N, C-alpha and C positions, 0 to 999 in steps of 0.2 A: 164728358169732360176730356177723356183721352183723345177723342177725335178733334176737339177744338185745339188741343195742344199740338197734334199732328198737323192740322191745317195751318197753325201759326208757324210751325217749323218749316213747312213747305213754302209758305209765303215768304219767309225770311230768306230761304234758299233761292227762290226765284228772283227776288229783289237783288240779292248779292250777285247772282249770276248775270243779271242784266247790267248792273253797274260795271262788273268786270269786263263784259264784252263791248260796252259802249264808251267807257272812259278812255281818255288819252292824256298822257302827261302834259303839263303846261309849263312852259318856260317863262318866267317872269323877269324882265329886265326893263326897268323904267326908261333908261336911256334908249334902248332899242325900240321900245314902244313910242317914245317921243319922236324918234327918227321916222318911224313908219307913219306917224301922224303928220309930220312935216312933209314927207314924200307925197302923201295923199292930198294934203292941202295944195301942194304944187300941181298935182295932176288935176284936181278939181278946178283950180283956177284956169286950166287949159281945156276945160270941158271933157276931160277923160275920166273913165271909171276909176274908182279907188282900187288900190291893190289889196288883196286879201291875204292873210297869212297862209303860207304853204308850209306845213310841218316838215316835209322832207327838205325843202329849200332852206328852212331855218336850221335844221340839223347840219346841212352842208355849210351854211354860212358860219355857224358856231365852230365847226371843226376847222374850217379854213382860217378863221380868225385866230384860232389856237395855234395853227401852223405858222402864221405870220407874226405872232406875238413877239418873238425875239429878233425879228428882222429890223434893220435900221429904218427909220422913218425917212424915206427918200421921195423923189419926185413921183407923181401919180403913175401907177402901173395901169396899162391899158386894160379895158374890159375884155374878157375872153369867155367863150363858152366853157372852156376848161383851163384851169390854171396849169402851168407847167411845173407841177410838183411830182416828184418821183413816186410819192405814196398816194397820189390822187385816186387810183383805183381802190385802194384799201379804205380811203375816206368814204368813197361812194358805197362800198360794201357795208361799212359801219352804219351808214345812214339808210341802208336798204334801198339804194337807188340803182336802177339799171342804167348803165352809161348811154344806152340807146334813147333814153328819155331826157337827155340833157342837151341834145344838139341845138335846139332853138332857144334855150335859156341863156342868161347872161350872168356872169359873176363880176361884180364891181367891188373894188376894194380901195379904201382911202386910208391915209395915215395922217392923223391930226394930233399934235402933242397935247396931252391931257384931255383929249376927246372933247373939246369945246363944242357943245351941241350946235350952235349957229354955224360954226366953221365946218363941222361935219356935213350938215345939210347943204351948205354952199358948195362944198367939194363935190357933192353928187349932182346938184341942180344947175350949177354954173360952170360946168366943165364938159368934156366930151361925153360924159355919162348922160347928160340931159337928153341926147338923142334917143337913148333907150327909155328914159322916163317919159318922153313925149310920144312913145310908140304905143298905140292902143292894143297891139297884140299881147303885150305883157299884162297879165291879170293877177298874178300872185307874187308874193315876196317872202323871203326869209332874211332875217337880220341877225348878225352875230358880231360880237366885239370882244377884244382882248387888248389890254393896255391902250396903246395909241391907235390900234387898227380897228376899222369897222368894215365889215363885209356885208354887202346886200346881194342877194341872189334873186333875180327876176325869173319868173316862170310864166308859161303860157297855158292856155286851155287846150292846146293841141298836144297830141301824144308825145311828139318829139321835144317838147319843152315843158312837160308837166312835172318832171323830176319824180316820176312814179317808179315803182319797182315791180318787176315781174313776181318777186317773191310775195309782195303785198297782194297783188292781184290774185295769185294762186291761193293765198291764205283766205282772202275774202270769198273766193269761189268755194273753197273747202268749207268755210263757215256756213255759206248758203246751203251747201249740200248737207252739212251736218245739222242744220237748223231743224228740218222736219224730224230727223231722227231724235234730236234732243227733246223736241216738243213731245214726241211720242213716248220717250222714256220718262219724262217728267209727268206726263198724263198717266202713264202706267203706275208710277210711284204714288201719285195722288189717289188713284182708284184703289190701289192696294192698301193704302193707309186708311181710307174711308171705310173700306169693307171690314178691316180688322177692327 
């Protein structure tokens, strides 16, 4: 009976550990998801692949929208790989993005009073931004919004536009190296529990 309890405890521990290492936080915003769906419908109509969510690009979009939140709603701001914000490097750091992986990406921002969904989509698809949305090299997207501002960050599959972070890559490498050690440790614990 004691070994059954130990086995159950170990099983619970393994499940909890796997959930911890595989789960990622999810940001839910229906308006942002609707915009993503609209952008993908636009691309599908042009026989382009749909954009997939890029977590780091989404973090960047959310942070940039927060920065723009109190800016006046003026004429369209041109798309740039990097916004001219004094604290742009600290935003990248907060999102764990290495600046070297942003070069081929594009940041697009629009301001629409009350964020009327159809007008937001039109501001992206019927403006100078459409050239980026029509470009097949862009495969990922992150969307963020605050007040009247909406930011969409387009990423590529290439290294210089992936919005990856060296710290993330190092962490993943560390986890891969740790994984055999972790398995051996857990196996050792399991054997010790079964023998007792």
